N, C-alpha and C positions, 0 to 999 in steps of 0.2 A: 339126235340130242339137240343140235343147234336149232332145228325147226321147233322143237318143244319150247326151248328158251325164248324164241321169237314170239311164239303164241302167248306164252306167259307174260312177257313184257307188254305185248299189245293189250292183253286183258287188264293188267295192272294200270296201264296208262288210261284206258277207257274208264275204269272204275274211279281213278283219280279225277278225271275230267267231269264225270257225272256228279261226283261228290262236290267238286268245286262249283259247278253250275247250280246245284241245289243251294249251296251256301250263298252264292251271289244273288239268286232270286229271293232268298230269304232276308237279305239286307234291305232295310227301309230307305236307305240313301240311294241316289240314282247312279247307276253304272252304265255307261254307254261306250261302245266300241266304235272308233272312227278311223277310217283309213287315211292315207296321205293326201287323197283328193278331197278331204273334208266330208266324205259321205259316211253316214251312219251304217255300220255293218251289223250291229247287235245292240240290244237294250234289255235290261232286267225288268222285272215286274214293277218295281217302284218308279222307274222312268216312264213306262207305258201309262201307269196310273196318273202320274203328275201331268204328263202331256195331254192326257184326255183323248188320245187317238188310238185306233187299232194299230197293232204292231206293223202291219203291212203298209200303213201310211207313214211310218217312221223310217223303216229300213230302206236304205238306198237314197234317202233325201240328204241334202246338205245340212250339216250340224248348225251352221250359223243361221239358217233359215228356220229350222225346226225349233231350236233352243232360244234364239234371240230375235227372230222375225227380221233378220237383216238380209240384204241381197249380196253382201260381200263378206269374205272372211274377216274375223275380228281384227287381226293384225293390220289389215289394209285400211281399217278405220281408226287406227291408233289405239286400239284396245289390246292390252297384253293377253297373249294366248300361250299357256304353258306347252301346247303342242310344239311350238317352234323350238323351244329349248330341248324338248325330248327328241325331236328329229335331229338336232345338231349333236347331241351328246349320247343318245341311246341310253339315257339314265332317267329314272323317275323324277318328275319335277312338279312341285305343288305351289299354289299361290292362294292367299286368302283375299278375296274380293270384299271390300267394305264399301258400301255405297248407300246413298240416301234414297229412301222411298217416302216422299212427303217430308215430314219432320222426324222420321224414325231412321235408325241405322240398321241396315240389313247386312249380314255376313254370309257369304257363300264361299265354300272351299272347293277349288278345282284342282284335281291331281291328274297328271298325264303320265302314263307308264308305257314303255315300249313292249311289244310282243311280236315275236318273229313268226311269220307265216310263210307259206311257200313262195309268195310273191314279194316278200320283203317286210318292211317295218310297218306295223299297224299300232299307233298309239292307243292305249286304253285310257279313256277319260272317265274319271270318277268324280261326279258332281255331288258335293255334300250341301244340302240346303240347310236353312237355319233352324233345324228341328230343336237343337239344344236351347235355343233362345226361348222356346215355348215353355220350358220347365223352370223359368226364372222365378225365384221366390220374391214376393213383394217386400219382405223385410230384409234390410241389410244389403240389398243389391247383389246377393250371391246367387249362384246357380246350383241346382240339384245335380251333383256330379254322378248320381246313380244312373242317369240317362245314358252316360258314356260307358258304363261298365259292361253292358252286353256287347257293344261293339269292340271294346278292348279284349274281352274274353274270346270273342269270335275270331278276331284277327290272330290272336296268339294261338288259338286252337287250330286254325287253318294252317298257319305256318308250321306248327309242330307236326300235324298229321300229314302234311303234303311234302314238306321239304325233305324229310328223311327218305321216304320211298322214291321221290323223284331223283334224289342223289344216287340211290341204288340203280334205278332205271338208266340213268345217264352213264353210270360207271360200267354196267354190263353191256350197254349198247356200244360204248366206245371199245370195250374189249372184243366184242363180236366183230365189229367193223375191221379191227386190226387183223382178224383171221380170214377175212374174205377178200376176194378180188374186187377192186374199187369199181369195176365196170359191171359187176353182177347185179341182178335184180334184187337179191337179198340185201346187198349193200345199200341200194336205193331205198328199200323199205326201212332199214335201220336208220338211214339219214332222216327220213320222214318222222320216225319215232323220236329221234334226237331233237328235231326242230320243235315238235309239239311239246316235248318235255320241258324244253327251255321256255316255251310259251307259257306253260303252267307256272313255272318258277317266277316268271316276270309278273304274272297276275297275282301270285302270292305276295311278291314284294309290294305291289300296288296296294293290296289290302292292308299290308303291315303299316303303311304310311298313316293309317287312321290313328295309330297309337304311338308311333315313333317316327323320327326323321331318319331316312336312310343315310348310310354312309355316302358322302358326296365326294367325288373326285375334286381335287383342288383346281379352281379356275381363277383367272384374273378378270376383273370387271372394270369397265370405264364408268366410274361413279358419276361423273358429270352427265354423261349421255343417259345413264339410267335415270337420274333425277329429272332431266329435261323431258324424257318420255313420260314419266309419271306426272309431272306438272301439266303436260298437255292434256292429260286425261281429266285432271281435277279443276282446270281453269273455270269451267262453267259452274261448278259447285261453289268455288270461291266467289264468283260474281254474284250468284244467287244468295249467298250468305253474307254479302257485303264485307268480304274480307279482302284486303289488299295484300299484294305479294311483292317481296323483294328477293332477288336472286343474287347472291354474291359467290359465284363459283370461280375458284382459283384456276388460272390458266396453267396448261402444261403439267397437270397432275399425273403422277404415275398411276398405274392400275392398282386397284385394291385386291386383296386376297379374298375370294368369295365367289359364290355362284350368283349369276345375274338374277335368276328367279327368286332366290332366297333374299338377296339384298333389296330387290324391288318390293318384296313383301314387307320387309322391315320399314322401308321408307314410307310405304303407303300406310302402314299401321300408325306410325308416328304422326304423319300428316293428318290422318283421320282423327286422331285424338286431339290434335291442335284445333281442327275445325270444330269439333264437338265442344271444345272449351270456349269457343268464341261465338256463342249462340246469339249475341247481340252485335255481331260484327267485330272487326279488329284488324290486326296486322300480323302477317306471317313472314318470317325471314328464313330463307334456306341458304346456308353457306357451306363451303368446303374449303379445306386448307391442309397443307402438309406441315406437320410439326417438326421441331428440331430432332425429335426421337425417331424420325422416319416412319411416322404413322399418319394415316389419313383420318381427318375428322370431318364428319358430316353433322351439321348443326341445324336444329329446327327450333326456332324461337317464336313463341306466340304471345299475344297480349290478352290471353284468356283469364279465367277466374282463378287460376293457380291450383295447387294441390294443398288441401288442408294438412296441418301438421300431423294429425292422428292417422292419416292415410299414407304418409310418405314411406314408411317401412314395409308397406304391403303392395305397392303398385305393380311389382313384378311377380306377385303370387298368381298362380293359375286361378281363373274364375273370379278374381276380385274386380268389381266394377262399382262405380258410384253413380251410374246413369239410371236413376230411378225412373220408371215408367217408359224406358226406351229398350229397344232390342239391342242385343250385343252380348257376346259370350264372355266378356271379361278375360279374353285370352290374348289380345293383341300384344301387350307389352311382354307377357310371359313368353309367348312364341318368339317375339323379336329378340329377346335377350338370349334365348337358347340358340337361335340361328346365328347371331353374331358371335356368341361364345365359341361355337364349334370351329370358327375360323381364327381363333385367337384374339377376338375383338372384345369390346366392352361397350356398355351403354350407361351413361351417367346423366344426372339431371340436377338442375337448380330451379327453385320455384319460390314465388312470393304469392301467398294466397290473398284473395281480394280483401278479406277482413283484416289482414296484416298491414297492407299498404295499397290503397285503391289506385294510386298513381303509378306504382311500380309493379303492379300485379302481372302475372304471367309465368310461363314455364319454358325452360330451355333444355332440350334433350340433345346430348352429344353422343354420336356413334363413333367409336374409335376402332379403326381396322389397320392391320399390318399391310405394308406395301407388298404386292405380289412379287415372288421371285421372277427374274427375267425369263426363265425357261418355262414358266407356267403357261398353260394353254389359255388362249384368249376366248372371250365371249363377246 
């Protein structure tokens, strides 16, 4: 009876893995599996097509060389890599990279998820290129949201179809292991089944990030250090755009409540918006302070063209953008607001449009975050 149950569990797990592989290969966004040594262990069909190389020339190579044509890991060159957060926390971590290609803005989303294999932790990197930008409507600056619908339905279907049977597999595996000698071969087989089932669950979580943000363990983050690292990445862009920068970072700040990757994404989104608003040059001021209400405030003040009155009640709406003729998903502020809100924070803004007052024009965004509890884990 126990042997029949083991065979049934193995068959169900194999069926689930084959189904998941078919789903992953059917996704048009890039999915790449990378081990802790930065070597690519697997890639879906979209990745192979985009890279323009046979799969055997991709597998086993370093991700930073294949993907970015660099000879060192991204973090060693002061580029943020979500793999580092995933390795520290064993939790999915995502970031939206917004960068300039010529005079256009390009948005790439990178998501790292952990997956357990026999040899340890292998982060799953899901790279989403700027496909949704291609569906931009020329009128009104809005995007065709229907392009996202298949991915949303796909992620929901995968989660529904796989999470329930995987929970059953894990439950029965645990039950059978309790009845067996821990030194037996059968126990080792069941342990392998358990590891692979957990692997599948983590991949499902990774796919689910396409349509929702995962529940995040509360962390504390050094806001000033996070800002310093972000600024080091954008300094060349500021110089190229003739934008000067002032940093007024308060000393001895307590840590903020929030995940480092999430908050860095928020800071980068707000900074990118400020840069885009100063296409003729300008001045950016980044400040931090502790309020009397024991909250941290991170302030981004630009001298750009400001936000027109008719747009002010819409800027946090998903897919809303005023950047006609440019790439951009119109998701930066919406995503940022959601990320800050889940930690009990808020984003507010003050703005003076260029047509209202040319001398005082500009926008100030203020991110307000609660101070992290002392017992909170650091990042």
